[in-house]
Residue, then its C-alpha position, 0 to 999 in steps of 0.5 A: m272431787s278429782f278430774h282426770y285428763q286423757f291425752p288423745d293419740s293425735p293432736p286436737t282437731f282445732y290445731s289442724s283446722s287452724s293450720d289449714n286456715f293459715d295456709s289458706q290465708a297465706q295462699k290468698t295473700f300471696d295470690r293477691f300480691g302476685d296479681s298486684v305485681d302483675s297489674t303493676m308491671k302491666w301498667a308500667v309497661a303500658e305507661s312506658v309504651v305511651y311515654g315512648v309514643v308521646v316522645i316520638i310524636a314530640v320529636t317529630a313535631i319539633v323536627y317538622a317545625i324546624i323544617q318549616c322555619l328553615k323554609k320560611a327563612g329561605t324565602a326571607i333571603p333578599a331577592y337579589t341574592q336568590i337565583s331563579t328556580t329555572e336555573k340549573d343547580n350546577q351553576i353553583s359551581s360554574n366559576s370553580s375553574l376560574p382562578s381567584t385568591n379569595k373564593i368560596e367553593v360551593i359544589i352541588p352534584q347535578d343529581s342532588k335533591s337537597e331540601f334547602p337549595t336556597m341557602e346554597r344559592f345564597v352562598s353561591n351569589i356571595n361568591r359571585e359578587k366578588p370580582i374574579r381575577f382572570t389570567p391572560e390565558k383564561l381571557d384568551e380561552i373565554t374570548k376564543r382568541y378574541s374572535t368576536i368584536l362587540g364594539s371599540g372606542a378610544f379606551g380599547v375594544v370590547f369582545k364577546g366571551e363565554l364562561s365555562n358554564g355557558e354564560n355570555v360575557a363582554v370583555k373590555v380590553l384596554n389599549y394602554l394604561d397611562m396614569g389616568m386610565e389606570e385610575q379609571f381601571k381601579a375605580e371601575v373594579s373598586t366601585i362596581g365590583r362591590t355593588y349588586h343591583n338589577n339596574l347596574v351592569k354586573l362585573f364578573g372580574f378583571c385582568f391586571h397582568h400584561t393584559r388590562a381587561l374588565v369582564y362584564e355580564y353580556v347585555e344583549n341589546g346594546s346601549l340606549d342611544k341607538y333606540l333614541f337617536g338611531s334608525t330604530n328610535r320609533e320602535v320602542e313605545l314611550r311607555k317602555l321608555h318610561e320604564i327604562a327611565i325609572g329603572t335607570a333612576k333606581g340604579i342611580a338611587y342605589l349608588h347614591e343612597e343604598c350603598q355602604h359608601r355613596i358612589i358618584h357615577y359622574d358620566i350618566k348618558p345614553e351610551n352608558v345605559l345598556l339594555d338586556m333582552n327584556l329592555v331592562p336598563k343597566i348602568a355601565d362604565f364606572g371608570l369615572a366613579k368615586l366612592r365617598s363617605r356619606e359624611s363627605k358631601i362636597v368635593i372641590n373639582t380640580h379638573f373636568r370630569g364627565t361629558k360636556g352637555y351632560a355634566a352639571p355646571e359645577m363639574w367644569k368649574a372649580y366649584p363644590v361638587t356633590y352627588k347631585c351632579d348625577v341628578y343633573s345628567f339624568g335630567i338631560l337624559l330624560f329630555e332625550i328620552v322624551g324627545r328621542r333626539r340629542h339634547f342639542n341638534s343644530s338642524y332644528s330651528e334656533s328656538q328648538q336646538w337646545f331641547p331643555k331650553w325649548t322645554w322650559e319656554m313651552y312649559e312656561n307658556n303652557e304649550l307643552v301639549v303642542m311641543l309633545a305633538l311636534c315630538g311625535i308623542e301620541e295623545k295617550d302618552n301626553e300625561r306620562a311625557e309631561r311628567m317626565l319633562k317636569v321631572a327633567l326640569w327639576c333635575v337640571q336646576y342650576s343649584p345642586n340644592d334645588r335638585p331632588q334626590m334620585s329616590t324622590v325622582v323615582k317616586m315622581l316618575e312613578g306617580e307616587i308623589e305630586i310634582s310641583s311647578p319647577p322654578f327657572p333652571f338656567q340662572n347661569l345662562v341669563p345676562a345678570a345672573k349672580e354666581n355667588l356659590t355657597t359652600e353647598g354649591s347653591i346660587a344666590d337669588s337673582d331678580t334677573t328676568t329670564s327672557s334672554w340667554n347670555t351667549e358667553s354663559l352658554r359658551e361656558f356651559g358647554l355650548r357655543t354659538k356659530h352662525n346663531a346656532f348653539e352647538i354642544e361640543t361633545c355631541l359632535e362625533 
């Protein structure tokens, strides 16, 4: 058997069908690939957009958080370095025209809308805390050729002045400078020039050329003494006088306990407590002040400092002197605030002439209420006045170690702590009192009664007898 194959003229049909299927499959594969690529691109674009939005949101959140932190940091700046928001921004550069060797210039345009003015004010206040060195020509301009006199004394004359920013100042021009006066001048600049407290007068600057002068902030209502001893001594209520006493105590506490170096004022008295327009007290006149390290608690006094009658007993003897001498002076000031009279006044009966002695005797006999009535204290103020007198008795203790720190005095005056009964404060004024001082300036215990007062001791104490009347030497103007 034989087979014959006949080749057709055209390729078999199965070849054509196979090719068509292949092309169709390839086209479908290509289409699916294209769709996949398109889908992938779309997702990539979408992811990029989402990522970009997330990044923008994150950056915005971070920036917002930083702004809030900075704002909070601004409020954390100590209050004494901040300026009231009611002050004009151009005060920042108010002293730019004044000559100074070490000065930070901070100038903000008047139309500035800075988001963080607190920091600029902080830097400005740092600048303001450095005393500026004025030229005689500048002082002449500030005082308008010394046209307005605010007061005068043995040291010189105080003139009213005005800085270029419109702020009033008091310019104390010294008549002459001997060796002692020059030391006081330097003491004033070096001590108050490095302090800043609401209850201390601000020193803007000084002049040390041919003219020797100190430039202070202007304190509108003058010194405390005119409200205690002048014709206006009943115009201020005891409540306000109590606030003045607390503010003064806070200023002294700052000098003693909060400064880098302890500052002893040495001359606390009503004439050196100034009152601003709101009757806020500001301690002034640091001419006798001294800077002392905290480790150095004692100094031997070789010459008298301060004002007799206000000065502590150790101040007028060659005895150890500590910062507690300011506490004693503040105690005398407290007596005068309550009594609205000098601590010594010979016009009163003998028992009432020296106010601290009278206070002790009335306190010892439980008759302070009677005494307060005689002083014109209203019944509603009795508790406040009694507290002030008890604090005063603690402050004038003969032994410096028995006197409280000024921060404790503040708490006692504010009623934060209970005031224990003060011991007899005038051991040196009784006949047999021993004066065996330790190196800390304390007195040995004595069993002497306190019924009598030794005339010779009173004379040493800054008092003297004349026709059976005690008289404070320095109170005689």
